[in-house]
C-alpha positions in Angstrom: 20.8 -74.2 -37.1 22.2 -76.4 -34.3 20.3 -79.4 -33.0 18.8 -79.3 -29.5 21.1 -81.2 -27.1 18.2 -83.5 -26.1 18.4 -85.0 -29.6 21.6 -86.7 -28.6 19.6 -89.5 -27.0 17.7 -90.5 -30.2 18.0 -94.2 -30.7 20.4 -94.9 -27.8 18.2 -97.8 -26.5 17.1 -99.2 -29.9 16.0 -98.3 -33.4 12.5 -99.9 -33.3 10.6 -96.6 -33.9 13.3 -94.6 -35.7 11.8 -92.3 -38.3 8.4 -92.2 -36.6 6.8 -89.0 -35.4 4.8 -89.0 -32.1 2.3 -86.3 -31.1 2.3 -86.3 -27.3 -0.8 -84.5 -26.2 -0.5 -83.6 -22.5 -3.8 -83.0 -20.6 -4.6 -81.8 -17.1 -4.4 -85.3 -15.5 -2.0 -85.8 -12.7 -0.2 -88.3 -14.9 1.1 -85.3 -16.9 4.1 -85.5 -14.6 5.2 -88.7 -16.3 5.2 -87.1 -19.8 8.8 -85.9 -19.8 10.0 -89.5 -19.1 7.7 -90.9 -21.7 9.0 -88.4 -24.3 12.6 -89.3 -23.4 11.9 -93.1 -23.6 10.2 -92.8 -27.0 13.2 -90.8 -28.2 15.7 -93.3 -26.9 14.0 -95.8 -29.1 14.3 -93.5 -32.1 11.0 -91.5 -32.3 10.8 -87.8 -32.9 8.4 -86.4 -30.2 6.2 -83.3 -30.6 4.3 -82.1 -27.5 0.9 -80.4 -27.4 -0.2 -79.1 -24.0 -3.6 -78.1 -22.7 -3.9 -75.0 -20.5 -4.6 -77.2 -17.5 -1.6 -79.4 -18.1 0.5 -76.3 -17.8 -0.6 -76.0 -14.2 1.1 -79.4 -13.5 4.2 -79.2 -15.6 5.8 -76.3 -17.5 6.1 -76.2 -21.3 9.9 -75.6 -20.9 10.3 -79.0 -19.3 8.6 -80.7 -22.2 10.7 -78.7 -24.7 13.8 -79.9 -22.8 12.5 -83.4 -22.8 11.6 -83.6 -26.5 14.0 -81.2 -28.0 11.2 -79.6 -30.0 9.1 -76.4 -29.4 5.9 -77.1 -27.4 2.5 -76.1 -28.8 0.5 -74.6 -26.0 -2.4 -73.2 -28.0 -4.0 -74.2 -31.3 -4.6 -71.4 -33.7 -5.7 -70.9 -37.2 -2.3 -72.4 -38.2 -3.7 -75.8 -37.4 -0.5 -76.8 -35.7 -1.6 -80.3 -34.9 -2.3 -81.0 -38.6 0.6 -79.0 -40.0 3.1 -81.1 -38.0 3.3 -83.5 -40.9 1.6 -85.2 -43.7 -1.3 -87.2 -42.3 0.3 -90.3 -43.8 3.5 -89.6 -41.9 2.3 -89.1 -38.3 2.8 -92.4 -36.6 1.2 -92.1 -33.2 -0.9 -89.7 -31.2 -0.7 -90.2 -27.4 -3.3 -88.4 -25.2 
């Protein structure tokens, strides 16, 4: 499996948060438009970013934009698979941004 091209920016501005996983939870606030840049900035400092989007946030920005920004598939609906928990071991998730 090839790596998403967006992963090329990982750690290009620093290694401060290399190895950390960030769950970026995008809501219906107008500030959702800033989330692609936030994801990219976190990645440039080494973080792996996983995006979760509420239905109302998808009226502001499209999930494809966040997939491009983070290089990871976007979760747009929580199901019985408990995607937000299955992301990683609870001891490994570093930060949840809402």
